[in-house]
Chimera marker file (.cmm) of the C-alpha trace (Angstrom):
<marker_set name="trace">
<marker id="1" x="164.028" y="113.581" z="72.507" r="1" g="1" b="0" radius="0.5"/>
<marker id="2" x="161.191" y="115.974" z="71.658" r="1" g="1" b="0" radius="0.5"/>
<marker id="3" x="158.919" y="113.059" z="70.885" r="1" g="1" b="0" radius="0.5"/>
<marker id="4" x="159.617" y="111.505" z="74.257" r="1" g="1" b="0" radius="0.5"/>
<marker id="5" x="158.819" y="114.772" z="76.058" r="1" g="1" b="0" radius="0.5"/>
<marker id="6" x="155.474" y="115.121" z="74.203" r="1" g="1" b="0" radius="0.5"/>
<marker id="7" x="154.605" y="111.511" z="75.016" r="1" g="1" b="0" radius="0.5"/>
<marker id="8" x="155.417" y="112.197" z="78.678" r="1" g="1" b="0" radius="0.5"/>
<marker id="9" x="153.261" y="115.319" z="78.656" r="1" g="1" b="0" radius="0.5"/>
<marker id="10" x="150.441" y="113.508" z="76.902" r="1" g="1" b="0" radius="0.5"/>
<marker id="11" x="150.618" y="110.660" z="79.396" r="1" g="1" b="0" radius="0.5"/>
<marker id="12" x="150.644" y="113.082" z="82.290" r="1" g="1" b="0" radius="0.5"/>
<marker id="13" x="147.709" y="115.022" z="80.887" r="1" g="1" b="0" radius="0.5"/>
<marker id="14" x="145.795" y="111.888" z="80.255" r="1" g="1" b="0" radius="0.5"/>
<marker id="15" x="146.423" y="110.741" z="83.773" r="1" g="1" b="0" radius="0.5"/>
<marker id="16" x="145.056" y="113.978" z="85.103" r="1" g="1" b="0" radius="0.5"/>
<marker id="17" x="142.003" y="113.717" z="83.002" r="1" g="1" b="0" radius="0.5"/>
<marker id="18" x="141.278" y="110.286" z="84.133" r="1" g="1" b="0" radius="0.5"/>
<marker id="19" x="141.791" y="111.235" z="87.837" r="1" g="1" b="0" radius="0.5"/>
<marker id="20" x="139.527" y="114.300" z="87.340" r="1" g="1" b="0" radius="0.5"/>
<marker id="21" x="136.818" y="112.164" z="85.746" r="1" g="1" b="0" radius="0.5"/>
<marker id="22" x="137.099" y="109.582" z="88.527" r="1" g="1" b="0" radius="0.5"/>
<marker id="23" x="136.788" y="112.324" z="91.161" r="1" g="1" b="0" radius="0.5"/>
<marker id="24" x="133.794" y="113.815" z="89.353" r="1" g="1" b="0" radius="0.5"/>
<marker id="25" x="131.993" y="110.428" z="89.148" r="1" g="1" b="0" radius="0.5"/>
<marker id="26" x="132.719" y="109.834" z="92.811" r="1" g="1" b="0" radius="0.5"/>
<marker id="27" x="131.299" y="113.254" z="93.781" r="1" g="1" b="0" radius="0.5"/>
<marker id="28" x="128.204" y="112.722" z="91.535" r="1" g="1" b="0" radius="0.5"/>
<marker id="29" x="127.613" y="109.337" z="93.160" r="1" g="1" b="0" radius="0.5"/>
<marker id="30" x="127.898" y="110.852" z="96.677" r="1" g="1" b="0" radius="0.5"/>
<marker id="31" x="125.404" y="113.633" z="95.657" r="1" g="1" b="0" radius="0.5"/>
<marker id="32" x="122.930" y="111.196" z="94.296" r="1" g="1" b="0" radius="0.5"/>
<marker id="33" x="123.238" y="108.903" z="97.266" r="1" g="1" b="0" radius="0.5"/>
<marker id="34" x="122.726" y="111.782" z="99.679" r="1" g="1" b="0" radius="0.5"/>
<marker id="35" x="119.668" y="113.066" z="97.702" r="1" g="1" b="0" radius="0.5"/>
<marker id="36" x="118.075" y="109.570" z="97.671" r="1" g="1" b="0" radius="0.5"/>
<marker id="37" x="118.985" y="108.900" z="101.343" r="1" g="1" b="0" radius="0.5"/>
<marker id="38" x="117.532" y="112.219" z="102.619" r="1" g="1" b="0" radius="0.5"/>
<marker id="39" x="114.476" y="111.743" z="100.509" r="1" g="1" b="0" radius="0.5"/>
<marker id="40" x="114.065" y="108.216" z="101.903" r="1" g="1" b="0" radius="0.5"/>
<marker id="41" x="114.409" y="109.419" z="105.512" r="1" g="1" b="0" radius="0.5"/>
<marker id="42" x="112.067" y="112.321" z="105.098" r="1" g="1" b="0" radius="0.5"/>
<marker id="43" x="109.508" y="110.070" z="103.423" r="1" g="1" b="0" radius="0.5"/>
<marker id="44" x="109.824" y="107.480" z="106.221" r="1" g="1" b="0" radius="0.5"/>
<marker id="45" x="109.195" y="110.259" z="108.725" r="1" g="1" b="0" radius="0.5"/>
<marker id="46" x="106.005" y="111.396" z="106.846" r="1" g="1" b="0" radius="0.5"/>
<marker id="47" x="104.829" y="107.736" z="106.530" r="1" g="1" b="0" radius="0.5"/>
<marker id="48" x="105.296" y="107.234" z="110.305" r="1" g="1" b="0" radius="0.5"/>
<marker id="49" x="103.404" y="110.340" z="111.223" r="1" g="1" b="0" radius="0.5"/>
<marker id="50" x="100.658" y="109.490" z="108.741" r="1" g="1" b="0" radius="0.5"/>
<marker id="51" x="100.472" y="105.980" z="110.163" r="1" g="1" b="0" radius="0.5"/>
<marker id="52" x="100.079" y="107.264" z="113.649" r="1" g="1" b="0" radius="0.5"/>
<marker id="53" x="97.387" y="109.717" z="112.536" r="1" g="1" b="0" radius="0.5"/>
<marker id="54" x="95.402" y="106.999" z="110.627" r="1" g="1" b="0" radius="0.5"/>
<marker id="55" x="95.827" y="104.590" z="113.607" r="1" g="1" b="0" radius="0.5"/>
<marker id="56" x="94.329" y="107.012" z="116.139" r="1" g="1" b="0" radius="0.5"/>
<marker id="57" x="91.628" y="108.150" z="113.716" r="1" g="1" b="0" radius="0.5"/>
<marker id="58" x="90.739" y="104.502" z="113.147" r="1" g="1" b="0" radius="0.5"/>
<marker id="59" x="90.515" y="103.746" z="116.828" r="1" g="1" b="0" radius="0.5"/>
<marker id="60" x="88.328" y="106.880" z="117.266" r="1" g="1" b="0" radius="0.5"/>
<marker id="61" x="86.078" y="105.961" z="114.364" r="1" g="1" b="0" radius="0.5"/>
<marker id="62" x="85.777" y="102.369" z="115.642" r="1" g="1" b="0" radius="0.5"/>
<marker id="63" x="84.806" y="103.562" z="119.058" r="1" g="1" b="0" radius="0.5"/>
<marker id="64" x="82.302" y="106.103" z="117.612" r="1" g="1" b="0" radius="0.5"/>
<marker id="65" x="80.606" y="103.506" z="115.406" r="1" g="1" b="0" radius="0.5"/>
<marker id="66" x="80.540" y="101.036" z="118.328" r="1" g="1" b="0" radius="0.5"/>
<marker id="67" x="78.755" y="103.672" z="120.476" r="1" g="1" b="0" radius="0.5"/>
<marker id="68" x="76.252" y="104.296" z="117.702" r="1" g="1" b="0" radius="0.5"/>
<marker id="69" x="75.488" y="100.582" z="117.494" r="1" g="1" b="0" radius="0.5"/>
<marker id="70" x="75.436" y="100.130" z="121.258" r="1" g="1" b="0" radius="0.5"/>
<marker id="71" x="77.946" y="97.288" z="120.832" r="1" g="1" b="0" radius="0.5"/>
<marker id="72" x="81.633" y="97.134" z="121.876" r="1" g="1" b="0" radius="0.5"/>
<marker id="73" x="82.868" y="95.319" z="118.737" r="1" g="1" b="0" radius="0.5"/>
<marker id="74" x="80.758" y="96.392" z="115.715" r="1" g="1" b="0" radius="0.5"/>
<marker id="75" x="82.645" y="99.628" z="114.981" r="1" g="1" b="0" radius="0.5"/>
<marker id="76" x="86.011" y="98.010" z="115.162" r="1" g="1" b="0" radius="0.5"/>
<marker id="77" x="84.787" y="95.138" z="112.926" r="1" g="1" b="0" radius="0.5"/>
<marker id="78" x="83.498" y="97.695" z="110.314" r="1" g="1" b="0" radius="0.5"/>
<marker id="79" x="86.805" y="99.554" z="110.403" r="1" g="1" b="0" radius="0.5"/>
<marker id="80" x="88.711" y="96.259" z="110.026" r="1" g="1" b="0" radius="0.5"/>
<marker id="81" x="86.532" y="95.241" z="107.078" r="1" g="1" b="0" radius="0.5"/>
<marker id="82" x="87.310" y="98.618" z="105.473" r="1" g="1" b="0" radius="0.5"/>
<marker id="83" x="91.040" y="98.070" z="105.835" r="1" g="1" b="0" radius="0.5"/>
<marker id="84" x="90.724" y="94.460" z="104.542" r="1" g="1" b="0" radius="0.5"/>
<marker id="85" x="88.881" y="95.830" z="101.390" r="1" g="1" b="0" radius="0.5"/>
<marker id="86" x="91.511" y="98.510" z="101.007" r="1" g="1" b="0" radius="0.5"/>
<marker id="87" x="94.263" y="95.913" z="101.342" r="1" g="1" b="0" radius="0.5"/>
<marker id="88" x="92.637" y="93.726" z="98.708" r="1" g="1" b="0" radius="0.5"/>
<marker id="89" x="92.310" y="96.675" z="96.287" r="1" g="1" b="0" radius="0.5"/>
<marker id="90" x="95.962" y="97.577" z="96.804" r="1" g="1" b="0" radius="0.5"/>
<marker id="91" x="97.015" y="93.891" z="96.362" r="1" g="1" b="0" radius="0.5"/>
<marker id="92" x="95.145" y="93.733" z="93.073" r="1" g="1" b="0" radius="0.5"/>
<marker id="93" x="96.454" y="97.047" z="91.711" r="1" g="1" b="0" radius="0.5"/>
<marker id="94" x="99.772" y="97.265" z="93.502" r="1" g="1" b="0" radius="0.5"/>
<marker id="95" x="101.818" y="97.360" z="90.242" r="1" g="1" b="0" radius="0.5"/>
<marker id="96" x="99.979" y="100.408" z="88.920" r="1" g="1" b="0" radius="0.5"/>
<marker id="97" x="99.544" y="102.094" z="92.226" r="1" g="1" b="0" radius="0.5"/>
<marker id="98" x="102.777" y="101.466" z="94.024" r="1" g="1" b="0" radius="0.5"/>
<marker id="99" x="105.512" y="99.667" z="91.958" r="1" g="1" b="0" radius="0.5"/>
<marker id="100" x="105.507" y="101.666" z="88.716" r="1" g="1" b="0" radius="0.5"/>
<marker id="101" x="105.353" y="105.167" z="90.340" r="1" g="1" b="0" radius="0.5"/>
<marker id="102" x="108.023" y="104.216" z="92.863" r="1" g="1" b="0" radius="0.5"/>
<marker id="103" x="110.374" y="102.799" z="90.160" r="1" g="1" b="0" radius="0.5"/>
<marker id="104" x="109.846" y="105.865" z="87.989" r="1" g="1" b="0" radius="0.5"/>
<marker id="105" x="110.540" y="108.220" z="90.844" r="1" g="1" b="0" radius="0.5"/>
<marker id="106" x="113.698" y="106.316" z="91.787" r="1" g="1" b="0" radius="0.5"/>
<marker id="107" x="114.992" y="106.320" z="88.196" r="1" g="1" b="0" radius="0.5"/>
<marker id="108" x="114.187" y="110.000" z="87.936" r="1" g="1" b="0" radius="0.5"/>
<marker id="109" x="116.143" y="110.689" z="91.078" r="1" g="1" b="0" radius="0.5"/>
<marker id="110" x="119.111" y="108.637" z="89.901" r="1" g="1" b="0" radius="0.5"/>
<marker id="111" x="119.214" y="110.230" z="86.447" r="1" g="1" b="0" radius="0.5"/>
<marker id="112" x="118.377" y="113.728" z="87.546" r="1" g="1" b="0" radius="0.5"/>
<marker id="113" x="121.190" y="116.142" z="86.820" r="1" g="1" b="0" radius="0.5"/>
<link id1="1" id2="2" r="1" g="1" b="0" radius="0.2"/>
<link id1="2" id2="3" r="1" g="1" b="0" radius="0.2"/>
<link id1="3" id2="4" r="1" g="1" b="0" radius="0.2"/>
<link id1="4" id2="5" r="1" g="1" b="0" radius="0.2"/>
<link id1="5" id2="6" r="1" g="1" b="0" radius="0.2"/>
<link id1="6" id2="7" r="1" g="1" b="0" radius="0.2"/>
<link id1="7" id2="8" r="1" g="1" b="0" radius="0.2"/>
<link id1="8" id2="9" r="1" g="1" b="0" radius="0.2"/>
<link id1="9" id2="10" r="1" g="1" b="0" radius="0.2"/>
<link id1="10" id2="11" r="1" g="1" b="0" radius="0.2"/>
<link id1="11" id2="12" r="1" g="1" b="0" radius="0.2"/>
<link id1="12" id2="13" r="1" g="1" b="0" radius="0.2"/>
<link id1="13" id2="14" r="1" g="1" b="0" radius="0.2"/>
<link id1="14" id2="15" r="1" g="1" b="0" radius="0.2"/>
<link id1="15" id2="16" r="1" g="1" b="0" radius="0.2"/>
<link id1="16" id2="17" r="1" g="1" b="0" radius="0.2"/>
<link id1="17" id2="18" r="1" g="1" b="0" radius="0.2"/>
<link id1="18" id2="19" r="1" g="1" b="0" radius="0.2"/>
<link id1="19" id2="20" r="1" g="1" b="0" radius="0.2"/>
<link id1="20" id2="21" r="1" g="1" b="0" radius="0.2"/>
<link id1="21" id2="22" r="1" g="1" b="0" radius="0.2"/>
<link id1="22" id2="23" r="1" g="1" b="0" radius="0.2"/>
<link id1="23" id2="24" r="1" g="1" b="0" radius="0.2"/>
<link id1="24" id2="25" r="1" g="1" b="0" radius="0.2"/>
<link id1="25" id2="26" r="1" g="1" b="0" radius="0.2"/>
<link id1="26" id2="27" r="1" g="1" b="0" radius="0.2"/>
<link id1="27" id2="28" r="1" g="1" b="0" radius="0.2"/>
<link id1="28" id2="29" r="1" g="1" b="0" radius="0.2"/>
<link id1="29" id2="30" r="1" g="1" b="0" radius="0.2"/>
<link id1="30" id2="31" r="1" g="1" b="0" radius="0.2"/>
<link id1="31" id2="32" r="1" g="1" b="0" radius="0.2"/>
<link id1="32" id2="33" r="1" g="1" b="0" radius="0.2"/>
<link id1="33" id2="34" r="1" g="1" b="0" radius="0.2"/>
<link id1="34" id2="35" r="1" g="1" b="0" radius="0.2"/>
<link id1="35" id2="36" r="1" g="1" b="0" radius="0.2"/>
<link id1="36" id2="37" r="1" g="1" b="0" radius="0.2"/>
<link id1="37" id2="38" r="1" g="1" b="0" radius="0.2"/>
<link id1="38" id2="39" r="1" g="1" b="0" radius="0.2"/>
<link id1="39" id2="40" r="1" g="1" b="0" radius="0.2"/>
<link id1="40" id2="41" r="1" g="1" b="0" radius="0.2"/>
<link id1="41" id2="42" r="1" g="1" b="0" radius="0.2"/>
<link id1="42" id2="43" r="1" g="1" b="0" radius="0.2"/>
<link id1="43" id2="44" r="1" g="1" b="0" radius="0.2"/>
<link id1="44" id2="45" r="1" g="1" b="0" radius="0.2"/>
<link id1="45" id2="46" r="1" g="1" b="0" radius="0.2"/>
<link id1="46" id2="47" r="1" g="1" b="0" radius="0.2"/>
<link id1="47" id2="48" r="1" g="1" b="0" radius="0.2"/>
<link id1="48" id2="49" r="1" g="1" b="0" radius="0.2"/>
<link id1="49" id2="50" r="1" g="1" b="0" radius="0.2"/>
<link id1="50" id2="51" r="1" g="1" b="0" radius="0.2"/>
<link id1="51" id2="52" r="1" g="1" b="0" radius="0.2"/>
<link id1="52" id2="53" r="1" g="1" b="0" radius="0.2"/>
<link id1="53" id2="54" r="1" g="1" b="0" radius="0.2"/>
<link id1="54" id2="55" r="1" g="1" b="0" radius="0.2"/>
<link id1="55" id2="56" r="1" g="1" b="0" radius="0.2"/>
<link id1="56" id2="57" r="1" g="1" b="0" radius="0.2"/>
<link id1="57" id2="58" r="1" g="1" b="0" radius="0.2"/>
<link id1="58" id2="59" r="1" g="1" b="0" radius="0.2"/>
<link id1="59" id2="60" r="1" g="1" b="0" radius="0.2"/>
<link id1="60" id2="61" r="1" g="1" b="0" radius="0.2"/>
<link id1="61" id2="62" r="1" g="1" b="0" radius="0.2"/>
<link id1="62" id2="63" r="1" g="1" b="0" radius="0.2"/>
<link id1="63" id2="64" r="1" g="1" b="0" radius="0.2"/>
<link id1="64" id2="65" r="1" g="1" b="0" radius="0.2"/>
<link id1="65" id2="66" r="1" g="1" b="0" radius="0.2"/>
<link id1="66" id2="67" r="1" g="1" b="0" radius="0.2"/>
<link id1="67" id2="68" r="1" g="1" b="0" radius="0.2"/>
<link id1="68" id2="69" r="1" g="1" b="0" radius="0.2"/>
<link id1="69" id2="70" r="1" g="1" b="0" radius="0.2"/>
<link id1="70" id2="71" r="1" g="1" b="0" radius="0.2"/>
<link id1="71" id2="72" r="1" g="1" b="0" radius="0.2"/>
<link id1="72" id2="73" r="1" g="1" b="0" radius="0.2"/>
<link id1="73" id2="74" r="1" g="1" b="0" radius="0.2"/>
<link id1="74" id2="75" r="1" g="1" b="0" radius="0.2"/>
<link id1="75" id2="76" r="1" g="1" b="0" radius="0.2"/>
<link id1="76" id2="77" r="1" g="1" b="0" radius="0.2"/>
<link id1="77" id2="78" r="1" g="1" b="0" radius="0.2"/>
<link id1="78" id2="79" r="1" g="1" b="0" radius="0.2"/>
<link id1="79" id2="80" r="1" g="1" b="0" radius="0.2"/>
<link id1="80" id2="81" r="1" g="1" b="0" radius="0.2"/>
<link id1="81" id2="82" r="1" g="1" b="0" radius="0.2"/>
<link id1="82" id2="83" r="1" g="1" b="0" radius="0.2"/>
<link id1="83" id2="84" r="1" g="1" b="0" radius="0.2"/>
<link id1="84" id2="85" r="1" g="1" b="0" radius="0.2"/>
<link id1="85" id2="86" r="1" g="1" b="0" radius="0.2"/>
<link id1="86" id2="87" r="1" g="1" b="0" radius="0.2"/>
<link id1="87" id2="88" r="1" g="1" b="0" radius="0.2"/>
<link id1="88" id2="89" r="1" g="1" b="0" radius="0.2"/>
<link id1="89" id2="90" r="1" g="1" b="0" radius="0.2"/>
<link id1="90" id2="91" r="1" g="1" b="0" radius="0.2"/>
<link id1="91" id2="92" r="1" g="1" b="0" radius="0.2"/>
<link id1="92" id2="93" r="1" g="1" b="0" radius="0.2"/>
<link id1="93" id2="94" r="1" g="1" b="0" radius="0.2"/>
<link id1="94" id2="95" r="1" g="1" b="0" radius="0.2"/>
<link id1="95" id2="96" r="1" g="1" b="0" radius="0.2"/>
<link id1="96" id2="97" r="1" g="1" b="0" radius="0.2"/>
<link id1="97" id2="98" r="1" g="1" b="0" radius="0.2"/>
<link id1="98" id2="99" r="1" g="1" b="0" radius="0.2"/>
<link id1="99" id2="100" r="1" g="1" b="0" radius="0.2"/>
<link id1="100" id2="101" r="1" g="1" b="0" radius="0.2"/>
<link id1="101" id2="102" r="1" g="1" b="0" radius="0.2"/>
<link id1="102" id2="103" r="1" g="1" b="0" radius="0.2"/>
<link id1="103" id2="104" r="1" g="1" b="0" radius="0.2"/>
<link id1="104" id2="105" r="1" g="1" b="0" radius="0.2"/>
<link id1="105" id2="106" r="1" g="1" b="0" radius="0.2"/>
<link id1="106" id2="107" r="1" g="1" b="0" radius="0.2"/>
<link id1="107" id2="108" r="1" g="1" b="0" radius="0.2"/>
<link id1="108" id2="109" r="1" g="1" b="0" radius="0.2"/>
<link id1="109" id2="110" r="1" g="1" b="0" radius="0.2"/>
<link id1="110" id2="111" r="1" g="1" b="0" radius="0.2"/>
<link id1="111" id2="112" r="1" g="1" b="0" radius="0.2"/>
<link id1="112" id2="113" r="1" g="1" b="0" radius="0.2"/>
</marker_set>
């Protein structure tokens, strides 16, 4: 009879421990998801604002260079060539410049306690 009661208590305690661990894992997953999601949204907002800034700056620079050359298209062609060169550089070194730092940052966020 005493053994049966001890086994019931042990089973009940084990069940509570498993439920508590499950709840803890669920809360940690929610926390990490919210941290990553909020970081992603804030980064997207910064990227959008930066894009708009670079776009308007590029249009202004293209127009300014065109005025200096007394031609309607030269400035915009020079700015386009600059972005083409920048795109080629990023394409060549994308793993070192983008993929590895992004992966490391995401892993760091996922494993951060």
